[in-house]
N, C-alpha and C positions, 0 to 999 in steps of 0.2 A: 580658751580652750584650742588650741594650735591643733591641725591636722598632723602636724610631723612628731607629736608625742603619745605617750601612752594615757588616761586619765591618771589622777595621783588621785590620792586618798581622799582629798579638800574637794576634789570638782566637782561630783555631785552633790554633795554637801554644798555648794556655789549655785549650781545651778537651782537646787530647792529650795534656796533661801531666796533667789532672782525670780523663782516664780512665784511663788506664796508671800511674798512680802507685799509686793502692790496692792492685790486685794486685803489682804490679811489688816494693814494698821494706814494705810494711806488714805483710804477713801474715811473708815471711822474717826480717824484725826481729823481730815478737813471737813467733816459732818459736823464733829465737834467744837471745833475752832468757829465755824459759819454761827452755828447756835450761841455759844459764849459773846461771839462781837452783835450780836443783834440782840439778844437781850443787857449788852453795855450802852450800846449805843441807837437808844430810842428812836433818833432822828433817822440815823440809817434803814432803823426795820420803816420806818412810818415811809419813806423814800421808795422802797422794794415794793410793798404793798399799793404805794397808789400808782409806780410806774415796774413793773413785770419786765419788760425790756432791760432795765436794770440789772435781772438776773446773773446772765452771763457776764457782766461785769465787776460785780459783785464777787460770783465764783473767782473769778483769774486774781481780782483782788487779796482773798483770802487765799489764796496758794500762794501769793509773792509774800503775804507780810507773816502767816503763819505757815508755813513753807512744810509740807507733811513729811519732807525727807532734807532733816537739816544740814544733814553730813555725810557725806559717802568717800569708802576707802577706793583709793584706787591706787596702781601701778605706775610709774614713768617710764614710759617707752623710748624715750629721748632726755638728754641733755638739755634741762632750762632753767632758766633764770626768772623766779619770782619777787621783784619789792630788791633785788639786789642779791638776793642767796639762790646760790643756787644748789641745783636738785640734780644731782646726777638718776642716767637711767637707771630702771631696776627697784626704786624706791617706792617706798610705801607713802602714802599720801592722804590729805583726808581732805575732800574740798566742802568747803562750807558754804551751800547756795543759801543758805540760813540769812548769813552775813551779805554775801552779791544781792539778795533779795531789799533788801537794807540797805543799799549806797545810797547814802545825800546827795554824792553826787549826781546819782541819776533819776533818786525819786526824793520832790520836794515832799516834807514831813513823814520821812521812811517807813516811818513805824507805825503810820494809821491807815487805816483803809481807807481809800479814795476812790470814787466813783467817777468814772468821765476820762481814765485813767487808758481809757482802750491801746491796745497795741504796742503797750511799751513792753520789750524784751524781757523777762523775768524767767529763773528757772525754778521752777516749781519741783521738777522731778527729775530733772538733772540735764536738760539739754539733748537727750536722746530722741530718738526717732518718734517719738510719740509726740514731742511738743514742739518738733516740728511740724505735724501734720497738722496741730493745735495752731502755729503760728500761721501753714499757710494761709488760713482759710480768716486771719484776721490783718489790718490792715498793719505794715509797721512804721516804724519811728526812725 
Protein backbone atom coordinates (compact mmCIF):
# COMPACT_ATOMS: atom_id res chain seq x y z
CA UNK A 1 0.00 0.00 0.00
CA UNK A 2 1.47 3.32 -1.04
CA UNK A 3 0.88 6.57 0.84
CA UNK A 4 -0.19 8.47 -2.28
CA UNK A 5 -3.41 6.56 -2.97
CA UNK A 6 -6.53 5.51 -1.14
CA UNK A 7 -7.06 1.91 -0.13
CA UNK A 8 -8.77 -0.20 -2.75
CA UNK A 9 -11.43 -2.78 -1.97
CA UNK A 10 -8.75 -5.50 -2.09
CA UNK A 11 -6.09 -3.83 0.11
CA UNK A 12 -7.72 -4.66 3.49
CA UNK A 13 -8.31 -8.20 2.26
CA UNK A 14 -4.66 -8.52 1.25
CA UNK A 15 -3.53 -7.17 4.63
CA UNK A 16 -5.84 -9.60 6.45
CA UNK A 17 -4.37 -12.45 4.42
CA UNK A 18 -0.87 -11.25 5.31
CA UNK A 19 -1.60 -11.18 9.04
CA UNK A 20 -3.64 -14.39 9.32
CA UNK A 21 -1.76 -16.79 7.07
CA UNK A 22 1.61 -16.83 8.88
CA UNK A 23 0.22 -18.25 12.09
CA UNK A 24 -2.73 -20.16 10.73
CA UNK A 25 -1.07 -22.26 8.07
CA UNK A 26 2.72 -22.18 8.16
CA UNK A 27 3.34 -23.34 11.73
CA UNK A 28 0.94 -26.33 11.64
CA UNK A 29 2.26 -27.27 8.19
CA UNK A 30 5.87 -27.18 9.35
CA UNK A 31 5.03 -29.24 12.43
CA UNK A 32 3.18 -31.80 10.31
CA UNK A 33 6.07 -32.02 7.83
CA UNK A 34 8.51 -32.49 10.73
CA UNK A 35 6.51 -35.33 12.29
CA UNK A 36 5.98 -37.03 8.91
CA UNK A 37 9.71 -36.82 8.17
CA UNK A 38 10.62 -38.24 11.57
CA UNK A 39 8.10 -41.07 11.10
CA UNK A 40 9.65 -41.97 7.71
CA UNK A 41 13.25 -41.59 8.88
CA UNK A 42 13.97 -43.55 12.08
CA UNK A 43 17.70 -42.83 11.61
CA UNK A 44 17.02 -39.10 11.74
CA UNK A 45 14.64 -39.48 14.68
CA UNK A 46 17.28 -41.46 16.58
CA UNK A 47 20.02 -38.91 15.81
CA UNK A 48 17.89 -36.03 17.08
CA UNK A 49 16.89 -37.97 20.21
CA UNK A 50 20.55 -38.69 20.94
CA UNK A 51 21.68 -35.12 20.18
CA UNK A 52 19.02 -32.46 20.96
CA UNK A 53 21.50 -29.80 19.79
CA UNK A 54 20.63 -30.99 16.24
CA UNK A 55 17.03 -29.78 16.60
CA UNK A 56 17.62 -26.23 15.22
CA UNK A 57 19.37 -27.67 12.17
CA UNK A 58 16.51 -30.15 11.71
CA UNK A 59 13.96 -27.30 11.86
CA UNK A 60 15.90 -25.33 9.24
CA UNK A 61 16.07 -28.37 6.98
CA UNK A 62 12.34 -29.07 7.34
CA UNK A 63 11.67 -25.45 6.37
CA UNK A 64 13.95 -25.86 3.35
CA UNK A 65 12.71 -29.24 2.07
CA UNK A 66 9.04 -28.94 3.03
CA UNK A 67 8.70 -25.18 2.70
CA UNK A 68 5.44 -24.07 4.34
CA UNK A 69 4.94 -21.31 1.75
CA UNK A 70 5.86 -22.93 -1.58
CA UNK A 71 4.65 -20.04 -3.76
CA UNK A 72 4.04 -16.34 -3.30
CA UNK A 73 2.36 -13.90 -5.67
CA UNK A 74 4.23 -10.70 -6.42
CA UNK A 75 4.04 -7.77 -8.85
CA UNK A 76 7.26 -6.67 -10.52
CA UNK A 77 8.29 -3.09 -9.84
CA UNK A 78 10.62 -2.78 -12.82
CA UNK A 79 11.37 -4.51 -16.10
CA UNK A 80 13.44 -7.65 -15.49
CA UNK A 81 14.67 -10.65 -17.40
CA UNK A 82 14.74 -14.14 -15.90
CA UNK A 83 16.44 -16.95 -17.81
CA UNK A 84 16.09 -15.00 -21.04
CA UNK A 85 12.39 -14.26 -20.52
CA UNK A 86 11.51 -10.55 -20.28
CA UNK A 87 9.05 -9.61 -17.53
CA UNK A 88 7.70 -6.06 -17.75
CA UNK A 89 7.15 -3.86 -14.69
CA UNK A 90 3.68 -4.35 -13.24
CA UNK A 91 3.50 -8.03 -14.18
CA UNK A 92 1.95 -10.52 -11.81
CA UNK A 93 4.42 -13.30 -11.08
CA UNK A 94 4.46 -16.34 -8.80
CA UNK A 95 7.70 -16.96 -6.91
CA UNK A 96 8.44 -20.64 -6.28
CA UNK A 97 10.31 -20.76 -2.97
CA UNK A 98 9.95 -24.52 -2.85
CA UNK A 99 11.85 -24.85 -6.12
CA UNK A 100 14.62 -22.50 -4.96
CA UNK A 101 15.03 -24.51 -1.78
CA UNK A 102 15.53 -27.73 -3.76
CA UNK A 103 17.99 -26.37 -6.31
CA UNK A 104 20.49 -29.22 -6.87
CA UNK A 105 23.22 -26.71 -7.78
CA UNK A 106 23.01 -25.29 -4.22
CA UNK A 107 22.07 -28.34 -2.15
CA UNK A 108 23.53 -31.84 -2.34
CA UNK A 109 20.69 -34.39 -2.35
CA UNK A 110 18.33 -31.42 -2.39
CA UNK A 111 15.12 -33.39 -1.79
CA UNK A 112 16.27 -34.88 1.51
CA UNK A 113 16.51 -33.47 5.02
CA UNK A 114 20.21 -33.44 5.89
CA UNK A 115 21.57 -32.38 9.21
CA UNK A 116 24.85 -30.50 9.12
CA UNK A 117 23.96 -28.00 6.40
CA UNK A 118 23.75 -25.14 8.91
CA UNK A 119 24.25 -21.74 7.39
CA UNK A 120 23.12 -22.61 3.87
CA UNK A 121 20.81 -19.80 2.81
CA UNK A 122 17.33 -20.89 1.83
CA UNK A 123 13.91 -19.25 1.55
CA UNK A 124 11.43 -20.85 3.94
CA UNK A 125 9.12 -17.86 4.11
CA UNK A 126 10.24 -15.75 1.20
CA UNK A 127 13.36 -13.93 2.34
CA UNK A 128 11.64 -11.12 4.23
CA UNK A 129 12.66 -9.40 7.45
CA UNK A 130 11.88 -12.48 9.58
CA UNK A 131 14.32 -14.53 7.49
CA UNK A 132 17.04 -11.86 7.76
CA UNK A 133 16.83 -11.96 11.56
CA UNK A 134 17.03 -15.75 11.52
CA UNK A 135 20.09 -15.71 9.24
CA UNK A 136 21.80 -12.98 11.29
CA UNK A 137 22.15 -15.39 14.20
CA UNK A 138 23.61 -18.19 12.05
CA UNK A 139 26.87 -18.46 10.16
CA UNK A 140 26.59 -17.82 6.43
CA UNK A 141 28.17 -19.77 3.60
